[in-house]
KEVEX-690916 format. One record per atom (N, C-alpha, C, O, CB): residue number from 1; x, y, z; atom name. Coordinates in Angstrom, 2 decimals. Glycine has a CB too. Example, Ala and Ser with C-alpha at 12.3 -4.5 7.8 and 13.67 -1.06 7.14 Angstrom:
! KEVEX-690916
(pt 1,(13.19,-5.69,7.80),N) (pt 1,(12.30,-4.50,7.80),CA) (pt 1,(13.20,-3.30,7.80),C) (pt 1,(14.24,-3.32,8.46),O) (pt 1,(11.31,-4.47,9.05),CB) (pt 2,(12.85,-2.25,7.08),N) (pt 2,(13.67,-1.06,7.14),CA) (pt 2,(12.90,0.03,7.87),C) (pt 2,(13.41,1.14,8.04),O) (pt 2,(14.08,-0.60,5.72),CB) 
END
This chain:
! KEVEX-690916
(pt 1,(98.51,48.89,103.32),N) (pt 1,(98.21,47.63,102.58),CA) (pt 1,(98.70,46.49,103.79),C) (pt 1,(99.61,46.60,104.62),O) (pt 1,(99.17,47.53,100.95),CB) (pt 2,(97.92,45.55,103.60),N) (pt 2,(97.89,44.18,104.63),CA) (pt 2,(98.88,43.23,104.18),C) (pt 2,(99.05,42.66,103.11),O) (pt 2,(96.40,43.33,104.65),CB) (pt 3,(99.51,43.22,105.32),N) (pt 3,(101.19,42.37,105.18),CA) (pt 3,(100.87,41.12,106.08),C) (pt 3,(100.09,41.18,107.03),O) (pt 3,(102.86,43.40,106.00),CB) (pt 4,(101.46,40.12,105.72),N) (pt 4,(101.77,38.92,106.35),CA) (pt 4,(103.12,38.61,106.55),C) (pt 4,(103.84,38.51,105.56),O) (pt 4,(101.25,37.94,105.70),CB) (pt 5,(103.70,38.41,107.93),N) (pt 5,(104.92,37.91,108.18),CA) (pt 5,(105.34,36.94,108.66),C) (pt 5,(105.63,36.74,109.84),O) (pt 5,(105.39,38.44,108.62),CB) (pt 6,(105.43,36.12,107.60),N) (pt 6,(105.39,34.33,108.23),CA) (pt 6,(106.70,34.04,108.79),C) (pt 6,(106.88,32.90,109.22),O) (pt 6,(105.14,32.98,106.91),CB) (pt 7,(107.73,34.97,108.85),N) (pt 7,(108.93,34.56,109.50),CA) (pt 7,(109.43,35.11,110.78),C) (pt 7,(110.59,35.09,111.20),O) (pt 7,(109.85,34.75,108.67),CB) (pt 8,(108.21,35.68,111.40),N) (pt 8,(108.20,36.40,112.55),CA) (pt 8,(107.75,35.29,113.89),C) (pt 8,(106.77,34.56,113.76),O) (pt 8,(107.13,37.70,112.28),CB) (pt 9,(108.36,35.28,114.80),N) (pt 9,(107.88,34.41,115.80),CA) (pt 9,(108.24,35.35,117.42),C) (pt 9,(109.15,36.16,117.64),O) (pt 9,(108.78,32.75,115.58),CB) (pt 10,(107.12,34.86,118.38),N) (pt 10,(107.22,35.82,119.38),CA) (pt 10,(106.58,35.14,120.78),C) (pt 10,(105.40,34.81,120.87),O) (pt 10,(106.44,37.19,118.87),CB) (pt 11,(107.50,35.00,121.78),N) (pt 11,(107.40,34.74,123.02),CA) (pt 11,(106.93,35.82,123.95),C) (pt 11,(107.69,36.74,124.26),O) (pt 11,(108.52,34.30,123.37),CB) (pt 12,(105.67,35.73,124.42),N) (pt 12,(104.96,36.81,125.01),CA) (pt 12,(104.79,36.20,126.75),C) (pt 12,(104.08,35.22,126.99),O) (pt 12,(103.34,37.09,124.04),CB) (pt 13,(105.54,36.95,127.87),N) (pt 13,(105.46,36.26,128.79),CA) (pt 13,(104.82,37.70,129.89),C) (pt 13,(105.09,38.89,129.78),O) (pt 13,(106.96,35.39,129.04),CB) (pt 14,(104.15,37.17,130.65),N) (pt 14,(103.39,38.58,131.60),CA) (pt 14,(103.52,37.89,133.00),C) (pt 14,(103.24,36.69,133.12),O) (pt 14,(101.37,39.06,131.18),CB) (pt 15,(103.83,38.44,133.79),N) (pt 15,(104.03,37.95,135.23),CA) (pt 15,(102.81,38.94,136.18),C) (pt 15,(103.05,40.14,136.27),O) (pt 15,(105.90,38.27,135.77),CB) (pt 16,(101.88,38.53,136.68),N) (pt 16,(101.08,39.86,137.47),CA) (pt 16,(100.88,39.69,138.87),C) (pt 16,(100.78,40.52,139.77),O) (pt 16,(99.59,40.16,136.93),CB) (pt 17,(100.80,38.06,138.86),N) (pt 17,(100.50,38.21,140.14),CA) (pt 17,(101.53,37.54,141.30),C) (pt 17,(102.44,36.77,140.96),O) (pt 17,(99.17,37.68,140.21),CB) (pt 18,(101.37,37.80,142.30),N) (pt 18,(102.59,37.69,143.35),CA) (pt 18,(102.11,37.29,144.75),C) (pt 18,(101.09,37.63,145.36),O) (pt 18,(103.37,39.14,143.51),CB) (pt 19,(103.12,36.44,145.10),N) (pt 19,(102.95,36.10,146.67),CA) (pt 19,(102.33,37.07,147.69),C) (pt 19,(101.55,36.84,148.62),O) (pt 19,(104.26,35.85,147.22),CB) (pt 20,(102.88,38.14,147.29),N) (pt 20,(102.20,39.33,148.78),CA) (pt 20,(101.15,40.08,147.23),C) (pt 20,(101.58,40.55,146.18),O) (pt 20,(104.11,41.13,150.03),CB) (pt 21,(99.56,39.88,147.76),N) (pt 21,(98.81,40.55,146.45),CA) (pt 21,(99.12,42.09,146.40),C) (pt 21,(98.79,42.78,145.44),O) (pt 21,(97.05,40.36,146.52),CB) (pt 22,(99.75,42.57,147.44),N) (pt 22,(100.12,44.24,146.95),CA) (pt 22,(100.99,44.65,146.01),C) (pt 22,(101.07,45.74,145.44),O) (pt 22,(100.67,45.01,147.94),CB) (pt 23,(101.80,43.42,145.88),N) (pt 23,(102.70,44.14,144.95),CA) (pt 23,(102.20,43.53,143.48),C) (pt 23,(103.08,43.70,142.63),O) (pt 23,(104.42,43.85,145.32),CB) (pt 24,(101.07,42.91,142.99),N) (pt 24,(100.65,42.16,142.18),CA) (pt 24,(100.57,43.64,140.87),C) (pt 24,(100.56,44.84,141.16),O) (pt 24,(99.19,41.22,142.84),CB) (pt 25,(100.53,43.10,139.57),N) (pt 25,(100.71,44.19,138.68),CA) (pt 25,(99.82,43.12,137.34),C) (pt 25,(100.35,42.50,136.41),O) (pt 25,(102.70,44.79,138.44),CB) (pt 26,(98.38,43.22,137.68),N) (pt 26,(97.86,42.51,136.87),CA) (pt 26,(97.92,43.24,135.49),C) (pt 26,(97.46,42.60,134.54),O) (pt 26,(96.63,42.16,137.35),CB) (pt 27,(98.47,44.60,135.22),N) (pt 27,(98.78,45.42,134.01),CA) (pt 27,(99.64,44.36,133.05),C) (pt 27,(99.49,44.37,131.83),O) (pt 27,(99.69,46.88,134.45),CB) (pt 28,(100.55,43.48,133.71),N) (pt 28,(101.55,42.79,132.87),CA) (pt 28,(100.87,41.97,131.81),C) (pt 28,(101.33,41.82,130.68),O) (pt 28,(102.47,41.90,133.71),CB) (pt 29,(99.58,41.38,132.30),N) (pt 29,(99.18,40.54,131.34),CA) (pt 29,(98.65,41.26,129.83),C) (pt 29,(98.81,40.93,128.65),O) (pt 29,(98.10,39.73,132.05),CB) (pt 30,(97.92,42.44,130.50),N) (pt 30,(97.45,43.40,129.73),CA) (pt 30,(98.30,43.77,128.33),C) (pt 30,(97.86,43.81,127.18),O) (pt 30,(97.36,44.50,130.63),CB) (pt 31,(99.72,44.03,128.84),N) (pt 31,(100.67,44.22,128.14),CA) (pt 31,(101.21,43.13,127.05),C) (pt 31,(101.66,43.52,125.98),O) (pt 31,(101.49,44.55,128.99),CB) (pt 32,(101.17,42.16,127.27),N) (pt 32,(101.32,41.00,126.41),CA) (pt 32,(100.23,40.73,125.59),C) (pt 32,(100.47,40.19,124.51),O) (pt 32,(101.58,39.86,127.13),CB) (pt 33,(98.77,41.06,125.95),N) (pt 33,(97.76,41.12,125.24),CA) (pt 33,(97.76,42.29,124.26),C) (pt 33,(96.94,42.23,123.35),O) (pt 33,(96.74,41.08,126.05),CB) (pt 34,(98.48,43.23,124.33),N) (pt 34,(98.00,44.22,123.29),CA) (pt 34,(99.04,43.95,122.45),C) (pt 34,(98.67,43.74,121.30),O) (pt 34,(97.81,45.79,123.67),CB) (pt 35,(100.38,43.86,122.66),N) (pt 35,(101.44,43.30,122.10),CA) (pt 35,(101.10,42.38,121.40),C) (pt 35,(101.82,42.49,120.40),O) (pt 35,(102.29,42.93,122.84),CB) (pt 36,(100.40,41.46,121.26),N) (pt 36,(100.34,40.45,120.36),CA) (pt 36,(99.26,40.87,119.35),C) (pt 36,(99.34,40.65,118.15),O) (pt 36,(100.08,39.13,121.04),CB) (pt 37,(97.95,41.69,120.15),N) (pt 37,(97.31,42.24,118.93),CA) (pt 37,(98.06,42.85,118.10),C) (pt 37,(97.81,42.66,116.90),O) (pt 37,(96.36,43.07,119.17),CB) (pt 38,(98.96,43.54,118.39),N) (pt 38,(99.98,44.50,117.62),CA) (pt 38,(100.52,43.74,116.19),C) (pt 38,(100.35,44.05,115.01),O) (pt 38,(101.41,44.85,118.70),CB) (pt 39,(101.26,42.56,116.86),N) (pt 39,(101.96,41.80,116.14),CA) (pt 39,(101.20,41.26,115.28),C) (pt 39,(101.84,41.19,114.23),O) (pt 39,(102.63,41.00,116.74),CB) (pt 40,(99.98,40.76,115.14),N) (pt 40,(98.88,39.62,114.36),CA) (pt 40,(98.19,40.90,113.45),C) (pt 40,(97.47,40.58,112.51),O) (pt 40,(97.46,38.56,115.69),CB) (pt 41,(98.45,42.44,113.77),N) (pt 41,(97.52,42.93,113.08),CA) (pt 41,(98.13,42.98,111.31),C) (pt 41,(99.32,43.13,111.04),O) (pt 41,(97.15,44.38,113.84),CB) (pt 42,(97.37,42.88,110.57),N) (pt 42,(98.18,42.59,109.54),CA) (pt 42,(98.16,44.43,109.14),C) (pt 42,(99.11,44.55,108.37),O) (pt 42,(97.47,41.24,108.30),CB) (pt 43,(97.84,45.10,109.24),N) (pt 43,(98.40,46.83,109.34),CA) (pt 43,(99.30,47.07,109.83),C) (pt 43,(99.86,48.06,109.37),O) (pt 43,(97.75,47.79,109.96),CB) (pt 44,(99.85,46.52,110.76),N) (pt 44,(101.38,46.78,111.65),CA) (pt 44,(102.01,45.61,111.32),C) (pt 44,(102.50,45.52,110.20),O) (pt 44,(101.36,46.94,113.48),CB) (pt 45,(102.07,44.80,112.02),N) (pt 45,(103.21,43.66,111.96),CA) (pt 45,(103.04,42.63,111.03),C) (pt 45,(104.00,42.32,110.32),O) (pt 45,(103.37,42.93,113.24),CB) (pt 46,(101.74,41.96,110.89),N) (pt 46,(101.58,40.49,110.09),CA) (pt 46,(101.79,39.50,110.43),C) (pt 46,(101.68,38.44,109.81),O) (pt 46,(102.13,40.27,109.18),CB) (pt 47,(102.26,39.75,111.90),N) (pt 47,(102.57,38.09,112.13),CA) (pt 47,(101.68,37.21,112.55),C) (pt 47,(100.82,37.60,113.35),O) (pt 47,(103.53,37.82,113.05),CB) (pt 48,(101.70,35.59,112.04),N) (pt 48,(100.79,34.54,111.80),CA) (pt 48,(100.49,34.34,113.45),C) (pt 48,(101.41,34.11,114.23),O) (pt 48,(101.47,33.15,110.86),CB) (pt 49,(99.54,34.42,113.76),N) (pt 49,(98.81,34.13,115.26),CA) (pt 49,(99.82,32.79,115.59),C) (pt 49,(100.64,32.70,116.50),O) (pt 49,(96.73,33.67,115.20),CB) (pt 50,(99.59,32.09,114.88),N) (pt 50,(100.79,30.57,115.17),CA) (pt 50,(102.07,30.21,115.61),C) (pt 50,(102.61,29.14,115.87),O) (pt 50,(101.11,30.00,114.22),CB) (pt 51,(102.47,31.70,115.64),N) (pt 51,(104.02,31.80,115.18),CA) (pt 51,(103.98,32.68,116.95),C) (pt 51,(105.08,32.78,117.50),O) (pt 51,(104.58,32.97,113.18),CB) (pt 52,(102.79,33.22,117.65),N) (pt 52,(103.28,33.32,119.05),CA) (pt 52,(102.62,32.71,119.80),C) (pt 52,(101.64,32.03,119.50),O) (pt 52,(103.37,34.46,119.57),CB) (pt 53,(103.14,32.89,120.99),N) (pt 53,(103.67,31.88,122.39),CA) (pt 53,(102.99,32.71,123.47),C) (pt 53,(103.32,33.84,123.09),O) (pt 53,(105.65,31.73,122.75),CB) (pt 54,(102.12,32.92,124.77),N) (pt 54,(102.11,33.70,125.39),CA) (pt 54,(101.95,32.88,126.52),C) (pt 54,(101.33,31.81,126.45),O) (pt 54,(101.38,34.65,125.06),CB) (pt 55,(102.53,33.36,127.67),N) (pt 55,(102.74,32.60,129.05),CA) (pt 55,(102.28,33.68,129.97),C) (pt 55,(102.90,34.74,129.88),O) (pt 55,(104.39,32.07,129.42),CB) (pt 56,(101.32,33.62,130.82),N) (pt 56,(100.54,34.53,131.84),CA) (pt 56,(100.78,33.90,133.05),C) (pt 56,(100.66,32.67,133.05),O) (pt 56,(98.95,34.68,131.60),CB) (pt 57,(101.19,34.65,134.42),N) (pt 57,(100.82,34.41,135.37),CA) (pt 57,(100.99,32.82,136.13),C) (pt 57,(102.16,32.60,136.44),O) (pt 57,(99.75,34.88,135.14),CB) (pt 58,(100.11,31.78,136.43),N) (pt 58,(100.44,30.42,136.93),CA) (pt 58,(101.15,29.50,135.38),C) (pt 58,(101.99,28.60,135.38),O) (pt 58,(98.75,29.65,137.65),CB) (pt 59,(100.53,30.06,134.33),N) (pt 59,(101.14,29.32,133.59),CA) (pt 59,(102.96,29.87,132.80),C) (pt 59,(103.63,29.43,131.87),O) (pt 59,(99.92,29.10,132.61),CB) (pt 60,(103.12,30.83,133.65),N) (pt 60,(104.85,31.32,133.31),CA) (pt 60,(106.13,31.06,134.22),C) (pt 60,(107.08,31.64,134.74),O) (pt 60,(104.93,32.91,133.24),CB) (pt 61,(105.33,29.36,134.02),N) (pt 61,(106.77,28.80,134.90),CA) (pt 61,(108.00,28.94,134.72),C) (pt 61,(108.12,29.55,133.66),O) (pt 61,(106.94,27.63,134.97),CB) (pt 62,(109.15,28.69,135.23),N) (pt 62,(110.17,28.64,134.73),CA) (pt 62,(110.20,27.52,133.62),C) (pt 62,(110.67,27.83,132.53),O) (pt 62,(111.03,28.57,135.72),CB) (pt 63,(109.72,26.24,133.84),N) (pt 63,(109.62,24.93,132.95),CA) (pt 63,(108.85,25.27,131.63),C) (pt 63,(109.19,24.59,130.65),O) (pt 63,(108.79,23.68,133.77),CB) (pt 64,(107.87,26.22,131.43),N) (pt 64,(107.35,27.24,130.77),CA) (pt 64,(107.89,27.89,129.46),C) (pt 64,(107.80,27.74,128.24),O) (pt 64,(107.29,28.07,131.64),CB) (pt 65,(108.60,28.83,130.50),N) (pt 65,(109.51,29.36,129.79),CA) (pt 65,(110.86,29.16,129.06),C) (pt 65,(111.40,29.83,128.18),O) (pt 65,(109.60,29.95,130.30),CB) (pt 66,(111.27,27.91,129.75),N) (pt 66,(112.21,27.05,129.01),CA) (pt 66,(111.79,26.39,127.95),C) (pt 66,(112.58,25.99,127.10),O) (pt 66,(112.71,26.15,129.72),CB) (pt 67,(110.16,26.15,127.86),N) (pt 67,(109.82,25.18,126.74),CA) (pt 67,(109.77,26.44,125.66),C) (pt 67,(110.37,26.35,124.59),O) (pt 67,(108.21,24.13,126.97),CB) (pt 68,(108.98,27.65,126.03),N) (pt 68,(109.01,28.54,124.83),CA) (pt 68,(110.40,28.86,124.11),C) (pt 68,(110.68,28.85,122.91),O) (pt 68,(108.43,29.83,125.26),CB) (pt 69,(111.04,29.08,125.04),N) (pt 69,(112.60,29.50,124.71),CA) (pt 69,(113.30,28.27,123.84),C) (pt 69,(114.14,28.59,123.00),O) (pt 69,(113.56,29.74,126.29),CB) (pt 70,(113.03,27.19,123.98),N) (pt 70,(113.14,26.18,123.26),CA) (pt 70,(112.63,25.87,121.85),C) (pt 70,(113.21,25.35,120.90),O) (pt 70,(112.78,25.48,123.94),CB) (pt 71,(111.20,26.39,121.98),N) (pt 71,(110.41,26.28,120.85),CA) (pt 71,(110.85,27.37,119.77),C) (pt 71,(110.80,27.16,118.56),O) (pt 71,(108.93,26.42,121.26),CB) (pt 72,(111.24,28.41,120.29),N) (pt 72,(111.79,29.60,119.66),CA) (pt 72,(112.88,29.31,118.90),C) (pt 72,(112.89,29.55,117.69),O) (pt 72,(112.13,30.58,120.55),CB) (pt 73,(113.78,28.84,119.48),N) (pt 73,(115.18,28.17,118.80),CA) (pt 73,(115.09,26.96,117.68),C) (pt 73,(115.90,26.63,116.81),O) (pt 73,(116.07,27.50,120.04),CB) (pt 74,(113.60,26.33,118.08),N) (pt 74,(113.38,25.42,116.97),CA) (pt 74,(113.02,26.35,115.63),C) (pt 74,(113.78,26.34,114.67),O) (pt 74,(112.15,24.35,117.37),CB) (pt 75,(111.99,27.02,115.64),N) (pt 75,(111.65,28.06,114.68),CA) (pt 75,(112.65,28.69,113.98),C) (pt 75,(112.56,28.69,112.75),O) (pt 75,(110.99,29.02,115.26),CB) (pt 76,(113.71,29.29,114.57),N) (pt 76,(115.06,30.18,114.10),CA) (pt 76,(115.51,29.23,113.07),C) (pt 76,(115.50,29.50,111.87),O) (pt 76,(116.39,30.52,115.37),CB) (pt 77,(116.09,27.57,113.84),N) (pt 77,(116.61,26.95,113.22),CA) (pt 77,(116.19,26.53,111.61),C) (pt 77,(116.87,26.50,110.58),O) (pt 77,(116.71,26.17,114.02),CB) (pt 78,(114.62,26.18,111.90),N) (pt 78,(114.22,25.86,110.91),CA) (pt 78,(114.06,26.70,109.70),C) (pt 78,(114.26,26.26,108.56),O) (pt 78,(113.36,25.43,111.23),CB) (pt 79,(113.67,28.06,110.00),N) (pt 79,(113.54,29.15,109.14),CA) (pt 79,(114.64,29.83,109.26),C) (pt 79,(114.77,30.53,110.26),O) (pt 79,(112.47,29.94,109.34),CB) (pt 80,(115.82,29.79,108.13),N) (pt 80,(116.75,30.86,108.31),CA) (pt 80,(116.45,32.50,108.23),C) (pt 80,(117.21,33.41,108.58),O) (pt 80,(117.67,30.56,107.38),CB) (pt 81,(115.22,32.59,107.71),N) (pt 81,(114.68,34.28,107.72),CA) (pt 81,(113.89,34.69,108.73),C) (pt 81,(113.06,35.58,108.57),O) (pt 81,(113.81,34.71,106.54),CB) (pt 82,(114.18,33.78,110.42),N) (pt 82,(113.35,34.29,111.27),CA) (pt 82,(113.80,35.63,111.91),C) (pt 82,(114.95,36.07,111.92),O) (pt 82,(113.11,33.34,112.18),CB) (pt 83,(113.10,35.97,112.24),N) (pt 83,(113.08,36.95,113.57),CA) (pt 83,(112.25,36.66,114.70),C) (pt 83,(111.11,36.24,114.52),O) (pt 83,(112.65,38.29,113.24),CB) (pt 84,(112.78,36.86,115.97),N) (pt 84,(112.41,36.04,117.46),CA) (pt 84,(112.28,37.57,118.16),C) (pt 84,(112.93,38.58,117.91),O) (pt 84,(113.91,34.71,118.31),CB) (pt 85,(111.19,37.33,119.15),N) (pt 85,(110.92,38.36,120.06),CA) (pt 85,(110.84,37.78,121.63),C) (pt 85,(110.19,36.76,121.89),O) (pt 85,(109.55,39.05,119.58),CB) (pt 86,(111.22,38.17,122.16),N) (pt 86,(111.12,37.65,123.91),CA) (pt 86,(110.77,38.93,124.53),C) (pt 86,(111.60,39.82,124.71),O) (pt 86,(112.74,36.98,124.76),CB) (pt 87,(109.24,39.01,124.91),N) (pt 87,(109.00,40.20,125.54),CA) (pt 87,(108.55,39.48,126.98),C) (pt 87,(107.88,38.46,127.16),O) (pt 87,(107.84,41.23,124.71),CB) (pt 88,(109.11,40.32,127.88),N) (pt 88,(108.53,40.07,129.44),CA) (pt 88,(107.97,41.43,130.29),C) (pt 88,(108.40,42.58,130.32),O) (pt 88,(109.86,39.43,130.42),CB) (pt 89,(106.95,40.87,130.88),N) (pt 89,(106.53,42.53,131.41),CA) (pt 89,(106.06,41.90,133.07),C) (pt 89,(105.27,40.96,133.18),O) (pt 89,(104.74,43.55,130.21),CB) (pt 90,(106.65,42.54,134.17),N) (pt 90,(106.44,41.72,135.18),CA) (pt 90,(107.41,42.50,136.29),C) (pt 90,(107.82,43.62,136.02),O) (pt 90,(106.80,40.13,134.78),CB) (pt 91,(107.77,41.80,137.65),N) (pt 91,(108.94,42.52,138.39),CA) (pt 91,(109.42,41.95,139.38),C) (pt 91,(108.58,41.42,140.10),O) (pt 91,(108.69,43.71,138.88),CB) (pt 92,(110.55,41.84,139.71),N) (pt 92,(111.11,41.38,140.76),CA) (pt 92,(111.43,42.14,142.42),C) (pt 92,(111.15,43.26,142.85),O) (pt 92,(112.16,41.05,140.13),CB) (pt 93,(111.97,41.23,142.93),N) (pt 93,(112.46,42.19,144.10),CA) (pt 93,(113.97,42.16,144.59),C) (pt 93,(114.60,41.12,144.37),O) (pt 93,(111.62,41.86,145.37),CB) (pt 94,(114.60,43.25,145.25),N) (pt 94,(115.67,43.15,145.66),CA) (pt 94,(115.84,43.38,146.73),C) (pt 94,(115.50,44.54,146.99),O) (pt 94,(116.30,43.60,145.16),CB) (pt 95,(116.35,42.66,147.85),N) (pt 95,(115.85,42.96,149.35),CA) (pt 95,(117.31,43.79,149.69),C) (pt 95,(118.08,44.19,148.83),O) (pt 95,(115.44,41.30,150.52),CB) (pt 96,(117.50,43.96,151.31),N) (pt 96,(118.49,44.66,152.17),CA) (pt 96,(119.53,44.16,151.37),C) (pt 96,(120.17,45.01,150.74),O) (pt 96,(118.57,44.36,153.81),CB) (pt 97,(119.99,42.55,151.19),N) (pt 97,(121.24,42.35,151.32),CA) (pt 97,(121.52,42.50,149.61),C) (pt 97,(122.71,42.31,149.37),O) (pt 97,(121.61,40.90,152.18),CB) (pt 98,(120.85,42.75,148.62),N) (pt 98,(121.25,42.78,147.62),CA) (pt 98,(120.86,41.13,146.72),C) (pt 98,(121.36,40.74,145.67),O) (pt 98,(122.68,43.26,147.93),CB) (pt 99,(119.91,40.48,147.50),N) (pt 99,(119.67,39.13,146.77),CA) (pt 99,(118.05,39.36,146.01),C) (pt 99,(116.98,39.57,146.59),O) (pt 99,(119.72,37.66,148.06),CB) (pt 100,(118.28,39.26,144.76),N) (pt 100,(117.09,39.63,144.13),CA) (pt 100,(115.96,37.96,144.15),C) (pt 100,(116.31,36.81,144.38),O) (pt 100,(117.63,40.31,142.34),CB) (pt 101,(114.83,38.44,143.89),N) (pt 101,(113.88,37.34,143.67),CA) (pt 101,(112.76,37.79,142.66),C) (pt 101,(112.37,38.87,142.22),O) (pt 101,(113.24,36.91,145.06),CB) (pt 102,(112.38,36.40,142.47),N) (pt 102,(111.35,36.46,141.26),CA) (pt 102,(109.88,36.98,142.39),C) (pt 102,(109.80,36.79,143.60),O) (pt 102,(111.14,34.47,140.22),CB) (pt 103,(109.10,37.51,141.70),N) (pt 103,(107.87,37.48,142.41),CA) (pt 103,(107.19,36.55,142.90),C) (pt 103,(106.20,36.82,143.58),O) (pt 103,(107.17,37.89,141.89),CB) (pt 104,(107.55,35.36,142.68),N) (pt 104,(106.88,34.17,142.99),CA) (pt 104,(107.95,33.57,144.47),C) (pt 104,(107.66,32.57,145.13),O) (pt 104,(106.85,33.03,141.39),CB) (pt 105,(108.83,34.22,144.67),N) (pt 105,(110.44,33.65,145.51),CA) (pt 105,(110.26,34.95,146.74),C) (pt 105,(111.24,35.12,147.47),O) (pt 105,(112.48,33.87,144.17),CB) (pt 106,(109.30,35.65,146.89),N) (pt 106,(109.31,36.59,148.02),CA) (pt 106,(109.36,36.02,149.07),C) (pt 106,(108.38,35.34,149.39),O) (pt 106,(108.34,37.40,148.13),CB) (pt 107,(110.44,36.10,149.93),N) (pt 107,(110.69,36.11,151.62),CA) (pt 107,(109.49,36.41,151.83),C) (pt 107,(108.79,37.26,151.29),O) (pt 107,(111.78,37.16,152.41),CB) (pt 108,(109.14,35.29,153.09),N) (pt 108,(108.15,35.31,153.76),CA) (pt 108,(108.26,37.05,154.93),C) (pt 108,(107.45,37.92,155.26),O) (pt 108,(108.18,33.66,154.52),CB) (pt 109,(109.18,36.87,155.09),N) (pt 109,(109.76,37.72,156.43),CA) (pt 109,(109.58,38.94,156.20),C) (pt 109,(109.70,39.73,157.13),O) (pt 109,(111.24,37.61,156.83),CB) (pt 110,(109.25,39.37,154.92),N) (pt 110,(109.21,40.46,154.41),CA) (pt 110,(107.92,41.49,154.75),C) (pt 110,(106.78,41.06,154.60),O) (pt 110,(109.37,40.14,153.14),CB) (pt 111,(108.12,42.79,155.19),N) (pt 111,(107.16,43.57,155.50),CA) (pt 111,(106.32,44.40,155.05),C) (pt 111,(105.53,44.96,155.81),O) (pt 111,(107.44,43.98,156.00),CB) 
END
């Protein structure tokens, strides 16, 4: 049976590019693409395409992620039956001093 889930909203974030190309994870963008396909498939989840936001690589900036979270909050506030998903695919880095970094902020002295 085909279904539509009009109350489902999702922010999908995939960060695969890295300052150090050896650490890039291009599969992260594929992760969000496949998840998006499953969410909009009327035989599976039936989310409306307009209810999904995808950010990846250069578009997945701090400001764009914050904007996406604000958008999700607005949807949930306006729709009392809303279900929201925030999905992130990527990685960061933990140095020897236990300082964590996102992949865009890797220290340049790393070997």
